[in-house]
PADOBA-818691 format. One record per residue: residue number from 0; x, y, z of N, C-alpha, C, O in turn. Coordinates in Angstrom, 1 decimal, always signed. Each point is the difference from the previous one (the first is absolute). Example, Ala and Ser with C-alpha at 12.3 -4.5 7.8 and 13.67 -1.06 7.14 Angstrom:
BEGIN
seq:nx:ny:nz:cax:cay:caz:cx:cy:cz:ox:oy:oz
0:+13.2:-5.7:+7.8:-0.9:+1.2:+0.0:+0.9:+1.2:+0.0:+1.0:+0.0:+0.7
1:-1.4:+1.1:-1.4:+0.9:+1.1:+0.0:-0.8:+1.1:+0.8:+0.5:+1.1:+0.1
//
This chain:
BEGIN
seq:nx:ny:nz:cax:cay:caz:cx:cy:cz:ox:oy:oz
0:+19.0:-4.1:+70.5:-1.3:-0.6:-0.4:-1.1:+0.8:+0.6:-0.1:+0.2:+1.2
1:-0.9:+0.1:-2.0:-1.2:+0.7:+0.4:-1.1:-1.0:+0.3:-0.3:-0.8:-0.9
2:-0.4:+1.0:+2.0:-1.2:-0.9:+0.2:-1.2:+0.8:+0.0:+0.0:+1.2:+0.2
3:-1.1:-1.8:-0.6:-1.3:+0.7:+0.0:-0.4:+0.4:+1.4:+0.4:-0.6:+1.0
4:-1.2:+1.7:-0.9:-0.5:+0.5:+1.2:-0.9:-1.2:+0.7:-0.6:-0.7:-0.7
5:+0.7:+0.6:+2.0:-0.9:-0.9:+0.7:-1.4:+0.3:-0.2:-0.4:+1.2:-0.2
6:-0.5:-2.2:+0.2:-1.4:+0.3:-0.1:-0.7:+0.3:+1.3:-1.0:+0.7:+0.1
7:+1.7:-1.1:+1.1:-0.6:+0.4:+1.3:+1.1:-0.4:+1.0:+1.0:-0.7:-0.2
8:-1.3:+1.1:+1.4:+0.7:-0.5:+1.2:-0.8:-1.0:+0.8:-1.2:+0.2:+0.1
9:+1.9:-1.2:+0.3:-0.7:-1.1:+0.8:+0.6:-0.1:+1.3:+1.2:-0.3:+0.2
10:-2.0:+0.5:+0.9:+0.5:-0.1:+1.3:-0.6:-1.4:+0.6:-1.2:-0.2:-0.1
11:+2.1:-0.6:+0.6:-0.4:-1.3:+0.5:+0.4:-0.2:+1.4:+1.2:+0.3:+0.4
12:-2.1:-0.9:+0.4:+0.4:-0.5:+1.3:-0.1:-1.5:+0.0:-1.0:-0.6:-0.5
13:+2.0:-0.1:+0.9:+0.0:-1.4:+0.0:+0.1:-0.6:+1.4:+0.5:+0.6:+0.9
14:-0.9:-1.9:-0.8:+0.1:-0.7:+1.2:+1.4:+0.1:+0.6:+1.0:-0.3:-0.7
15:-1.0:+0.6:+2.0:+1.3:+0.0:+0.7:+0.8:+1.3:-0.1:+1.1:+0.0:+0.6
16:-1.5:+0.9:-1.4:+0.7:+1.3:-0.2:-0.8:+1.1:+0.7:-1.2:+0.1:+0.0
17:+2.0:+0.9:+0.6:-0.7:+1.1:+0.5:+0.1:+1.3:-0.8:-0.6:+1.0:+0.3
18:+1.3:-1.1:-1.5:+0.0:+1.1:-0.9:-0.4:-0.5:-1.4:+0.2:-1.2:-0.3
19:-0.7:+2.1:-0.5:-0.5:-0.3:-1.3:+1.1:+0.0:-1.0:+1.1:+0.6:+0.2
20:-1.3:-1.3:-1.3:+0.9:+0.0:-1.1:-0.6:+0.9:-1.0:-1.1:-0.1:-0.4
21:+1.9:+1.0:-0.1:-0.4:+1.0:-1.1:+0.6:-0.4:-1.3:+1.2:+0.0:-0.1
22:-2.1:-0.3:-0.9:+0.5:-0.4:-1.3:-0.6:+0.9:-1.0:-1.1:+0.5:+0.1
23:+1.9:-0.2:-1.2:-0.5:+0.7:-1.1:-0.3:-1.0:-1.1:+0.9:-0.8:-0.4
24:-2.2:+0.7:+0.0:-0.5:-1.0:-0.9:+0.1:+0.5:-1.4:-0.4:+1.1:-0.3
25:+0.8:-2.0:-0.6:+0.2:+0.3:-1.4:-0.9:-0.9:-0.9:-0.1:-1.2:+0.4
26:-0.5:+1.7:-1.4:-0.5:-0.9:-1.1:-1.4:-0.6:+0.3:-0.5:-0.7:-0.8
27:-0.1:+1.1:+2.0:-1.3:-0.6:+0.3:-0.8:+1.1:+0.7:+0.6:+0.7:+0.9
28:-1.9:-0.5:-1.2:-0.8:+0.9:+0.7:-0.7:-0.8:+1.2:-1.0:-0.6:-0.2
29:+1.6:+0.8:+1.3:-0.6:-0.7:+1.2:-1.3:+0.7:+0.5:-0.1:+1.2:-0.1
30:-0.8:-2.0:+0.6:-1.2:+0.6:+0.6:-0.2:-0.7:+1.4:+0.5:-1.0:+0.2
31:-1.3:+1.7:+0.6:-0.3:-0.6:+1.3:-0.8:-1.4:-0.2:+0.3:-0.9:+0.7
32:-1.1:+0.8:-1.7:-0.7:-1.2:-0.3:+0.9:-1.1:-0.3:-0.1:-1.2:+0.4
33:+1.2:+1.5:-1.2:+0.9:-1.1:-0.4:+0.8:-0.4:+1.2:+0.2:-1.2:+0.3
34:+0.3:+2.2:+0.6:+0.7:-0.4:+1.2:-0.9:-0.8:+0.9:+0.5:-1.0:+0.6
35:-1.7:+1.4:-0.5:-0.9:-0.7:+0.9:-0.2:-1.5:-0.4:+0.0:-0.9:+0.8
36:-0.1:+0.7:-2.1:-0.2:-1.4:-0.6:+1.3:-0.8:+0.3:-0.1:-1.1:+0.4
37:+1.3:+1.7:-0.6:+1.2:-0.7:+0.2:+0.1:-0.4:+1.5:+0.5:-1.1:+0.3
38:-0.8:+2.0:+0.6:+0.1:-0.3:+1.4:-1.1:-1.0:+0.4:+0.4:-0.9:+0.8
39:-1.6:+1.0:-1.3:-1.0:-1.0:+0.3:+0.3:-1.4:-0.5:-0.2:-1.0:+0.7
40:+0.7:+1.0:-1.9:+0.4:-1.3:-0.6:+1.4:-0.5:+0.4:+0.4:-1.1:-0.3
41:+0.3:+1.9:+1.1:+1.4:-0.3:+0.4:+0.9:-0.5:-1.1:+0.7:-1.0:+0.1
42:-0.7:+1.8:-1.2:+0.8:-0.3:-1.2:+1.4:+0.5:+0.1:+0.3:+0.9:+0.8
43:+0.5:-1.5:-1.6:+1.4:+0.5:-0.3:-0.1:+0.8:-1.3:-0.4:-0.6:-1.0
44:+0.9:+1.8:+1.0:-0.1:+0.9:-1.2:+1.4:+0.5:-0.3:+0.7:+0.5:+0.9
45:-0.3:-0.5:-2.1:+1.2:+0.7:-0.4:-0.3:+1.5:-0.3:-0.9:+0.3:-0.8
46:+1.7:+0.5:+1.4:-0.1:+1.5:-0.3:+1.3:+0.6:-0.4:+1.0:-0.4:+0.5
47:-1.0:+1.2:-1.5:+1.2:+0.7:-0.4:+0.0:+1.3:+0.8:-0.9:+0.8:+0.0
48:+2.0:-0.7:+0.8:+0.2:+1.1:+1.0:+1.4:+0.6:+0.0:+0.9:-0.5:-0.6
49:-0.9:+1.7:+1.2:+1.3:+0.6:+0.4:-0.2:+0.5:+1.4:-1.1:+0.3:+0.4
50:+2.2:-0.2:+0.3:+0.0:+0.7:+1.3:+0.7:+1.3:-0.2:+0.7:+0.2:-1.0
51:-1.0:+0.8:+1.9:+0.6:+1.3:-0.2:+1.5:-0.2:+0.0:+0.6:-0.6:+0.9
52:+0.0:+1.3:-1.8:+1.5:-0.1:-0.2:+0.4:-1.1:-1.0:+1.2:+0.1:-0.5
53:-2.1:-1.0:+0.1:+0.4:-1.0:-1.0:-0.2:+0.6:-1.4:-0.8:+0.9:-0.2
54:+1.7:-1.3:-0.7:+0.0:+0.5:-1.3:-0.6:-1.0:-1.0:-0.2:+0.3:-1.1
55:+0.0:-1.6:+1.5:-0.5:-1.0:-0.8:-1.2:-0.7:+0.6:+0.0:-0.1:+1.2
56:-0.9:-0.3:-2.0:-1.1:-0.8:+0.5:+0.4:-1.4:+0.3:+1.0:-0.5:-0.5
57:-1.8:-0.1:+1.3:+0.2:-1.5:+0.3:-1.3:-0.6:+0.2:-1.0:+0.7:+0.3
58:+0.9:-2.0:-0.4:-1.3:-0.7:+0.2:+0.0:-0.6:+1.4:+0.9:-0.7:+0.4
59:-1.9:+1.1:+0.3:-0.2:-0.4:+1.4:-1.1:-1.0:+0.0:-1.1:+0.3:-0.4
60:+1.3:-1.5:+0.9:-1.1:-1.0:+0.2:-0.5:+0.3:+1.4:+0.7:-0.3:+1.0
61:-2.0:+0.7:-0.9:-0.5:+0.4:+1.2:-1.2:-0.9:+0.4:-0.9:-0.2:-0.7
62:+1.1:-0.5:+1.9:-1.0:-0.9:+0.5:-1.0:+0.8:+0.8:+0.3:+0.4:+1.2
63:-1.5:-0.2:-1.7:-1.0:+0.8:+0.6:-0.7:-0.7:+1.2:-0.8:+0.6:+0.7
64:+1.2:-1.8:-0.5:-0.5:-0.7:+1.2:+0.6:+0.7:+1.3:-0.6:-0.1:+1.0
65:+1.8:+0.7:-1.2:+0.7:+0.6:+1.2:-0.2:+1.5:+0.1:+0.6:+0.6:+0.8
66:-1.4:-0.1:-1.7:-0.3:+1.5:+0.0:-1.2:+0.2:+0.9:-1.1:-0.6:-0.2
67:+1.3:+1.4:+1.3:-1.1:+0.3:+0.9:-0.6:+1.4:-0.2:-1.0:+0.4:+0.5
68:+1.7:+0.4:-1.3:-0.5:+1.4:-0.3:+0.7:+0.5:-1.3:+1.2:-0.3:-0.2
69:-2.0:+1.0:-0.6:+0.5:+0.5:-1.2:-0.7:+1.3:-0.4:-1.2:+0.1:+0.3
70:+1.9:+0.8:-0.9:-0.7:+1.2:-0.5:+0.8:+0.5:-1.2:+1.2:-0.3:-0.2
71:-2.0:+1.0:-0.6:+0.6:+0.5:-1.3:+0.0:+1.5:+0.1:-0.8:+0.6:+0.7
72:+1.8:+0.0:-1.3:+0.0:+1.5:-0.1:+0.5:+0.3:-1.4:+0.8:-0.7:-0.6
73:-1.2:+1.9:+0.1:+0.6:+0.5:-1.3:+1.5:+0.1:+0.1:+0.5:+0.3:+1.1
74:+0.2:-0.5:-2.2:+1.4:+0.1:+0.0:+0.5:+1.4:+0.2:-0.6:+0.9:-0.5
75:+1.6:-0.7:+1.4:+0.6:+1.3:+0.2:+1.4:-0.2:+0.4:+0.4:-0.9:+0.7
76:+0.5:+1.7:-1.3:+1.4:-0.1:+0.3:+0.3:+0.3:+1.5:+1.0:-0.5:+0.5
77:-1.8:+1.2:+0.1:+0.3:+0.5:+1.4:-0.8:-0.7:+1.1:+0.2:+0.2:+1.1
78:-1.1:-1.1:-1.5:-0.9:-0.6:+1.0:+0.8:-1.1:+0.8:+0.6:-0.9:-0.6
79:-0.6:+1.1:+1.9:+0.7:-1.0:+0.8:-0.8:-0.3:+1.3:+0.5:-0.5:+0.9
80:-1.8:+0.8:-0.9:-0.9:-0.2:+1.1:-0.1:-1.5:+0.4:+0.4:-0.8:-0.8
81:-0.9:+0.6:+2.0:-0.1:-1.4:+0.4:-1.3:-0.2:+0.8:-0.7:+1.0:+0.3
82:+0.4:-2.3:+0.0:-1.2:-0.2:+0.8:+0.2:+0.6:+1.4:-0.9:-0.2:+0.8
//
């Protein structure tokens, strides 16, 4: 099964974790403004994502109330940087 290329990489820091979660986001063009609104409003958002090594997308329900840091990066097969 072939999946579409991710639209971006999303790095998240959540409450109680000392490492970020790296997700490849599909099907939505995320912006800093959108992430800021979700975090300010503490909303739950469904995102279509894959993790490196996954071959299929899945829907992740993400509670932005528990996100303390987030950043976006252009998609790259080799990007593995962290906070």
